[in-house]
C-alpha positions, 0 to 999 in steps of 0.5 A, a space after each residue: 479447521 482450526 489451522 484454516 481459522 488460524 491461518 486466516 486470522 494471521 493474514 488478516 493481521 499482517 493486512 492490518 500491519 501493511 496498511 498501518 505501515 503504509 499510513 505511517 509512511 505516508 504520514 512521515 512523507 507528509 511531515 517531512 514535505 515529500 508531497 507531490 501536488 495532486 495532479 503529479 500524484 495522479 499521474 504517478 499513480 497511473 504510471 505505477 499502475 501501468 507498470 504493475 499491469 505490464 509486469 503481469 503480462 
């Protein structure tokens, strides 16, 4: 039981670190002017989502 609680806590910490890392990269991109216009960004999101879905099949 104690091991499960510790593993859950570690998973939550890794998850937080992942989110913070993504935010840091996003801020770095904005500072370096590597941004896409909103329509292009949503198009890219759709493409990546489709690729991920197709990879699961």
